[in-house]
N, C-alpha and C positions, 0 to 999 in steps of 0.2 A: 289118262283119264279124259273122256270127251266132255266138253262143255255145251254140246249142242242141246238146244231146247231149254238151256238154263237162261233165266232173265239176266240181262246185262245191267249192272248197276252203274249209273253214271257217276263219274269221278269229278268232284268239284275241284278247281284250281284255287285253293285258299289264298295262296300269294297273289294271284291275279285279282281276286275279290278284294283283299285287304288294300291292294294298290289302287283299285278303282275308287274305293272309299277315300283314300288319301288324296288322289288326284281332285276328285270332285269337291272334297272339303276344302282344299286349298283354292280351288277356282271359284267357289260360291261366294257371291257378295252379300247374300241375305239367306234367311231360313228357307224361303220358298224356292230358291234356285237349288239349294242343298237337297231339299225334299224331292224335287223333280228329278234332278240328275241322279241322286243315289237310288231312289226308287226304280227309275227306268233303266239305267245303265248297269248298275251294280246288282240290285236284288232281282229285278225281273229278267234281265238278259242273262246274267252270269250265274244265277241260282235257280230261280223257278223254271225258266224255260229249259235249261239243261236237264232238270228233273222231270220234265214233262207235265209241270203244273200249269194249267192254262187259265185258272182262275187267280187273277192277281189280287193285290190288296185293296182294301176300302180305305179311302182317304177322308180326312176330317170327319172321322167315324164317331157317332155318339154311343157310348157304352150304356148298359142297362142303368147305371148309376146316374146318368146324365152327364158324366164327364166326357169331354171331347178330345180324342187322341188324334194325332197327326196321321198315323197309318196303323192299320190292323191287318196282319196276314195270319189268318186262322187264330192261333193262340200266341202270336208274336205281336207285341204292342211296341210301336215305334213313336217316340216323341222327339222330333228334330229341334235343334237349337241353332240360332244364328251363329255363323262363324265367330269364334272368340268368346262366345258366352259360357263356355265350360273351361275357362282358363284357369280358374281358382278352384281349390279343393272344395271350398264351400258351395260353389256353383254345382260341381259334380255331385256333392252329397245331396243337394236339393233335387236335382234331376233324378237321382236314384230314388229318393223318398217319393217323388211324384209317380215314377213308374210302378213302385211297390204298392202304392195307394191304388192306382188303376187296376193292378192285378187283383188285389184284395177285393176291390169293389166289382170287378167282372166275374171273377170265379164264383161258382155257385156255392161253394163252401171251402173251408180252410184246407180240406182234403185235396182239393183241385189246384191249389196254388202252384204246385210243382208242374203242372201241365203248361204253365205260361212262361213266356220268355219276354223280357223287356230290354 
């Protein structure tokens, strides 16, 4: 069977992407370095560029609700934390609650919550 004329679907190297996150998380000394490196090297270079997406994220973006998120990529909301700030289960729970609140505030209705990722 010939595949000529069929659109080629780019394959993301998930192991490479995860490794990129790990490297830059270990290397970052603060939240700003983490945001810069992860956004540039991991998200933009290893995901968006490969998928042919030329419009990158919006940083320090103010949502409709007035909340300010670290990054917004379409319907993906990212809130970076300084290295070590998510060491405790309670810190992780607070970060999850924060993202859930952002999604609830940004989505036009409860029916649209599933369209978002945080």
